[in-house]
C-alpha positions as CSV (number, residue, x, y, z in Angstrom):
1,M,25.2,-1.9,0.7
2,I,26.9,1.3,1.9
3,A,26.1,2.9,-1.4
4,A,22.5,1.6,-1.0
5,E,22.1,3.1,2.3
6,G,23.7,6.5,1.4
7,K,21.2,6.7,-1.3
8,T,18.4,5.8,0.8
9,K,19.3,8.8,3.1
10,A,19.8,11.0,0.3
11,R,16.4,10.3,-0.9
12,Q,14.8,11.2,2.4
13,H,16.4,14.3,3.1
14,H,15.5,15.3,-0.3
15,A,11.9,14.3,0.4
16,E,12.0,16.2,4.0
17,H,13.5,19.2,2.0
18,L,10.3,19.4,-0.6
19,K,7.9,19.4,2.5
20,E,8.4,23.5,2.5
21,P,5.6,25.1,-0.5
22,S,8.5,27.1,-1.9
23,D,10.6,24.0,-2.8
24,A,7.5,22.0,-4.1
25,L,8.1,21.1,-7.9
26,V,5.8,22.6,-10.8
27,E,5.7,21.1,-13.9
28,I,5.4,24.2,-16.4
29,L,6.3,22.4,-19.6
30,R,6.8,19.4,-21.8
31,T,8.2,18.8,-25.1
32,Y,9.2,15.3,-27.2
33,N,12.3,17.7,-28.8
34,R,15.7,16.9,-27.3
35,A,16.7,20.3,-29.1
36,D,14.3,22.2,-27.8
37,M,15.2,20.5,-24.0
38,A,18.6,21.9,-24.4
39,I,17.6,25.4,-25.8
40,I,15.0,25.9,-22.4
41,E,17.8,24.0,-20.0
42,S,20.1,26.3,-21.0
43,I,17.8,29.5,-20.5
44,L,16.6,28.3,-17.2
45,S,20.3,27.5,-16.6
46,A,21.4,31.0,-17.6
47,N,18.8,32.8,-15.2
48,G,19.6,30.8,-12.1
49,I,16.4,29.0,-12.3
50,E,16.7,25.6,-10.7
51,H,14.8,22.8,-12.7
52,T,14.4,19.5,-12.9
53,V,13.7,17.4,-16.3
54,A,11.6,14.3,-15.7
55,G,10.6,11.6,-18.2
56,G,11.6,11.2,-22.0
57,N,13.2,7.8,-21.0
58,I,11.0,6.0,-23.9
59,Y,10.3,7.2,-27.3
60,Y,6.7,8.3,-26.9
61,S,7.0,9.7,-23.3
62,P,7.4,13.7,-23.2
63,M,10.8,15.3,-21.0
64,K,9.0,17.5,-18.5
65,V,10.4,20.4,-17.2
66,L,9.8,20.8,-13.6
67,V,11.0,24.3,-11.4
68,R,10.3,25.3,-7.8
69,A,7.0,26.8,-6.6
70,D,8.3,30.1,-6.1
71,H,10.6,30.3,-9.5
72,V,6.8,29.2,-11.5
73,G,6.4,32.6,-12.9
74,A,9.8,33.5,-14.2
75,A,10.5,30.6,-15.5
76,Y,7.4,30.9,-17.7
77,E,8.0,34.1,-18.8
78,L,11.6,33.5,-19.8
79,V,10.3,30.4,-22.2
80,K,6.6,31.4,-23.3
81,K,7.9,33.5,-26.3
82,L,10.2,31.0,-27.8
83,K,9.1,29.2,-31.2
84,L,9.9,25.8,-30.2
85,S,8.0,22.1,-29.7
86,Y,7.1,22.4,-26.5
87,S,3.2,22.6,-24.8
88,L,3.2,25.1,-21.8
89,I,1.5,24.0,-19.0
90,G,-1.5,25.9,-17.0
91,S,-0.4,29.4,-19.2
92,D,-4.1,30.7,-18.5
93,S,-2.9,31.5,-14.4
94,R,0.5,32.9,-15.1
């Protein structure tokens, strides 16, 4: 029971922390290819861009890369020239 309480408090703290506009997560791309995802995550990490991967739990569910709103432009610039199997999200606005 203590472990469950700790997880609940951590989620609440994380949710409160994300209320700030710069901490909002924005999807920048999605892919079904795990090799592409490994490359993308490596590039983002090497450049200090915090990111999260969501989805990809079942075969037909794409993996989605989410970054903080204030890092969207930098993340997009890093991955837009790669020749991989991903789909950029909202590239016309960046």
